[in-house]
C-alpha positions as CSV (number, residue, x, y, z in Angstrom):
1,M,-8.1,-9.4,22.3
2,T,-8.7,-5.6,22.3
3,L,-7.1,-2.8,20.4
4,R,-6.0,0.7,21.3
5,S,-5.4,3.3,18.6
6,S,-3.6,6.6,18.4
7,D,-3.4,9.4,15.8
8,H,-0.2,11.1,14.9
9,W,0.8,14.2,12.8
10,I,4.4,14.0,11.6
11,A,6.3,17.1,10.4
12,T,8.2,16.9,7.2
13,E,9.9,19.4,4.9
14,G,6.9,19.2,2.6
15,G,4.1,19.4,5.2
16,R,2.5,17.3,7.9
17,L,1.7,13.6,7.4
18,F,-1.2,12.0,9.3
19,A,-0.8,8.5,10.6
20,K,-2.9,6.1,12.7
21,V,-1.6,3.2,14.8
22,W,-3.6,0.2,16.1
23,I,-2.0,-1.8,18.9
24,P,-3.3,-5.1,20.1
25,S,-3.4,-5.5,23.9
26,H,-2.6,-8.5,26.1
27,T,-0.8,-10.4,23.4
28,P,2.9,-11.5,23.4
29,S,3.4,-10.7,19.7
30,V,3.0,-6.9,20.1
31,T,6.8,-6.7,20.0
32,E,6.8,-8.3,16.6
33,P,7.4,-6.2,13.4
34,P,4.3,-4.2,12.6
35,F,2.5,-3.9,9.3
36,L,3.0,-0.6,7.5
37,L,0.1,0.1,5.1
38,F,0.5,2.0,1.9
39,H,-2.8,3.2,0.4
40,D,-3.9,3.2,-3.3
41,S,-4.0,6.2,-5.7
42,L,-7.3,7.6,-4.4
43,G,-7.0,6.2,-0.9
44,C,-6.2,7.3,2.6
45,V,-6.3,5.9,6.2
46,D,-10.0,6.2,6.4
47,L,-10.6,4.3,3.1
48,W,-8.9,1.2,4.6
49,R,-12.2,1.2,6.6
50,D,-12.0,-1.6,9.2
51,F,-9.2,-3.6,7.6
52,P,-6.4,-2.3,9.8
53,E,-8.4,-3.3,13.0
54,R,-9.1,-6.7,11.5
55,L,-5.5,-7.2,10.5
56,A,-4.3,-6.3,14.0
57,L,-6.8,-8.6,15.7
58,A,-6.1,-11.5,13.3
59,T,-2.3,-11.4,13.6
60,G,-1.8,-9.9,17.0
61,R,0.5,-7.3,15.4
62,T,0.6,-3.5,15.5
63,V,-0.7,-1.9,12.3
64,V,0.3,1.5,11.0
65,A,-1.5,3.3,8.2
66,Y,-0.7,6.8,7.0
67,D,-2.0,9.4,4.4
68,R,0.6,10.4,1.8
69,L,1.2,14.1,1.4
70,G,-1.8,15.5,-0.5
71,F,-4.2,12.8,0.7
72,G,-6.7,12.3,3.5
73,R,-5.8,14.3,6.6
74,S,-2.2,15.0,5.6
75,D,-1.3,18.5,4.3
76,P,-1.7,19.4,0.7
77,H,1.0,18.4,-1.8
78,P,3.0,21.4,-2.9
79,G,3.0,20.6,-6.6
80,H,2.7,17.8,-9.1
81,L,3.7,14.2,-8.7
82,P,7.1,13.5,-10.4
83,P,7.4,10.3,-12.6
84,D,9.5,8.7,-9.8
85,F,6.9,9.3,-7.1
86,I,6.5,5.6,-6.3
87,R,10.1,5.1,-5.4
88,G,10.2,8.6,-4.0
89,E,7.8,7.7,-1.2
90,S,10.5,5.4,0.3
91,L,12.9,8.3,0.3
92,F,10.6,11.0,1.6
93,S,7.8,9.8,3.9
94,I,9.1,6.5,5.2
95,P,12.2,7.9,7.1
96,H,10.0,10.4,8.9
97,L,7.4,7.7,9.8
98,R,10.1,5.3,11.0
99,E,11.8,7.9,13.2
100,H,8.6,9.4,14.6
101,L,6.9,6.0,15.4
102,G,10.0,4.0,16.2
103,L,9.5,1.6,13.4
104,N,12.8,-0.4,13.5
105,R,11.5,-3.5,11.7
106,I,8.5,-3.5,9.5
107,I,6.3,-5.5,7.1
108,P,5.4,-3.2,4.2
109,F,1.9,-3.9,2.9
110,G,0.7,-2.0,-0.1
111,H,-2.5,-1.9,-2.1
112,S,-2.4,-1.0,-5.9
113,V,0.1,1.8,-6.4
114,G,0.8,1.5,-2.7
115,G,2.1,-2.0,-3.5
116,G,4.8,-0.5,-5.6
117,M,5.7,1.8,-2.7
118,A,5.9,-1.1,-0.3
119,V,8.3,-2.9,-2.8
120,A,10.4,0.3,-3.0
121,T,10.5,0.5,0.8
122,A,11.5,-3.2,1.2
123,A,14.2,-2.6,-1.4
124,R,15.5,0.6,0.3
125,F,15.4,-0.9,3.8
126,P,16.3,-4.6,3.4
127,A,17.7,-5.1,6.9
128,S,14.5,-3.7,8.4
129,S,11.9,-5.3,6.2
130,V,11.2,-8.8,7.5
131,A,8.4,-9.5,5.0
132,L,6.6,-7.8,2.1
133,V,2.9,-8.0,1.0
134,T,1.6,-6.5,-2.2
135,E,-2.1,-6.5,-3.0
136,S,-3.3,-5.7,-6.5
137,A,0.0,-4.0,-7.2
138,Q,1.1,-2.8,-10.6
139,A,4.6,-3.8,-11.5
140,F,4.7,-2.0,-14.9
141,V,2.5,0.1,-17.1
142,E,0.0,-2.3,-18.7
143,D,-2.6,-1.5,-21.4
144,R,-5.2,-3.0,-19.0
145,T,-4.2,-0.6,-16.3
146,L,-4.4,2.4,-18.6
147,A,-7.8,1.3,-19.9
148,G,-9.2,1.0,-16.4
149,I,-7.9,4.5,-15.6
150,R,-9.4,6.0,-18.7
151,T,-12.8,4.4,-17.8
152,A,-12.5,5.8,-14.3
153,K,-11.6,9.3,-15.7
154,T,-14.9,9.2,-17.7
155,A,-16.9,8.0,-14.7
156,F,-15.5,10.8,-12.5
157,Q,-17.0,13.4,-14.9
158,E,-20.5,12.3,-13.8
159,P,-22.3,14.6,-11.3
160,G,-21.5,13.8,-7.7
161,Q,-18.4,11.7,-8.3
162,I,-15.8,14.3,-7.1
163,E,-17.9,14.9,-4.1
164,R,-17.4,11.3,-3.0
165,L,-13.6,12.0,-2.9
166,E,-14.2,15.2,-1.0
167,R,-15.6,13.2,1.9
168,Y,-12.1,11.8,2.5
169,H,-9.7,14.4,0.9
170,G,-11.6,17.6,1.4
171,A,-10.4,20.5,-0.9
172,K,-7.6,18.3,-2.0
173,A,-9.9,15.9,-3.9
174,K,-9.4,17.3,-7.4
175,W,-5.6,17.2,-6.9
176,V,-5.9,13.6,-5.8
177,L,-7.9,12.6,-8.8
178,D,-5.6,14.4,-11.2
179,A,-2.5,13.0,-9.5
180,W,-3.7,9.5,-10.3
181,I,-5.1,9.9,-13.8
182,E,-2.7,12.5,-15.3
183,T,0.4,10.9,-13.9
184,W,-0.3,7.4,-15.1
185,L,-1.5,8.6,-18.6
186,A,1.5,10.9,-19.1
187,P,4.1,10.0,-21.7
188,A,6.9,10.4,-19.2
189,F,5.4,7.5,-17.2
190,E,5.0,5.1,-20.1
191,H,8.1,3.0,-19.4
192,W,7.9,2.9,-15.6
193,C,8.3,-0.4,-13.9
194,L,9.3,-1.9,-10.5
195,D,12.0,-4.2,-11.9
196,E,15.0,-2.5,-10.3
197,D,13.4,-2.3,-6.9
198,L,12.1,-5.9,-7.0
199,R,15.6,-7.2,-7.6
200,R,16.7,-5.5,-4.4
201,V,14.1,-7.1,-2.2
202,R,15.5,-9.8,0.2
203,C,12.6,-10.7,2.4
204,P,9.8,-13.2,1.9
205,T,7.1,-11.7,-0.4
206,L,3.4,-12.4,-0.9
207,A,1.8,-11.0,-4.0
208,L,-2.0,-11.1,-3.7
209,H,-4.1,-10.4,-6.8
210,G,-7.7,-10.8,-7.9
211,D,-8.4,-12.7,-11.1
212,Q,-10.9,-10.1,-12.1
213,D,-8.8,-7.0,-11.3
214,E,-9.8,-4.3,-13.7
215,Y,-6.5,-2.4,-13.2
216,G,-4.0,-5.2,-13.9
217,S,-3.7,-8.8,-15.1
218,E,-2.0,-11.7,-13.4
219,R,1.2,-10.7,-15.1
220,H,1.8,-8.3,-12.2
221,P,2.0,-10.7,-9.3
222,E,3.8,-13.2,-11.5
223,R,6.5,-10.6,-12.3
224,I,6.8,-9.6,-8.7
225,A,7.4,-13.2,-7.6
226,R,9.8,-13.9,-10.5
227,L,12.0,-10.9,-10.0
228,T,12.2,-10.9,-6.2
229,P,15.4,-12.7,-5.1
230,G,13.9,-13.7,-1.7
231,P,11.2,-16.3,-1.3
232,A,8.2,-15.1,-3.1
233,E,4.8,-16.4,-4.3
234,P,1.9,-15.0,-6.3
235,V,-1.5,-15.8,-4.9
236,I,-4.5,-15.4,-7.3
237,L,-7.8,-14.9,-5.6
238,P,-10.7,-16.3,-7.6
239,A,-13.8,-14.1,-8.3
240,C,-12.0,-11.1,-6.9
241,G,-11.5,-7.6,-8.3
242,H,-9.1,-4.8,-7.5
243,V,-9.7,-4.4,-3.7
244,P,-9.4,-7.9,-2.1
245,H,-9.2,-6.6,1.5
246,R,-12.7,-5.2,1.0
247,E,-14.1,-7.8,-1.4
248,Q,-12.7,-10.9,0.3
249,P,-11.3,-9.8,3.7
250,E,-11.5,-13.3,5.3
251,Q,-9.5,-14.9,2.5
252,V,-6.9,-12.1,2.6
253,L,-6.5,-12.6,6.3
254,R,-6.2,-16.4,5.9
255,E,-3.5,-16.0,3.2
256,L,-1.6,-13.5,5.5
257,A,-1.8,-15.9,8.4
258,R,-0.4,-18.7,6.3
259,F,2.3,-16.5,4.9
260,L,3.4,-15.4,8.4
261,R,3.5,-19.0,9.6
262,E,5.6,-20.1,6.7
263,S,8.0,-17.1,6.6
264,S,10.6,-15.8,9.1
265,A,8.1,-13.1,10.0
266,E,6.3,-15.6,12.2
267,P,6.9,-15.0,16.0
268,G,9.4,-17.4,17.5
269,R,11.0,-18.4,14.2
């Protein structure tokens, strides 16, 4: 199986979004609902590295990834992230992406804070979301999450650290870092949780989480599975940290293949 890819710039009222699409060729399942990837707090399309290609080849499905406004190759964000920015992504970016790329049915797949955005998207578009995958997602503000962010804040004060982000975000790197750290540590964000959105999800859900995740305990995938009305399961990956698709890509792909086989998202079911 081979892949073809294409780049897209999507106009919105806030600025242009960059998206990339990987399409498997010569496979009957290309008409199946594609994966829509939501990146983490410091992420972008390029920081998924080769995972979108591997996901497309392993599943025979189209994969779409995009840079949120202010990240990667998308335009700068016009201001500060509001406390409801996680749910807001399903209101702002996703309608534009769906219209521009013709995404009628989707499988939202989100890493870290992107997992919360994937949940919000599945909740907002229940008729279009045939399955949901979260990876290392935060479902509420946990002390362990805040401790990890404070540790990262100190680490990014070391020489050369912000330059690492500039390789992917350019002049937006400082905004990206502040958007992550200052938003999560702000008092206005203290009581944020995914509960309301989780209760509105109707599709099968897979919640992947590493047992050594420095940004969240196993309480997060357990809460996701418990509050989601549709079929849902938490899967804890042993000896794995916060980025399973990079640390244990083969295991992640195996879990996804099993999940698709057992859910209504599997072709022919």
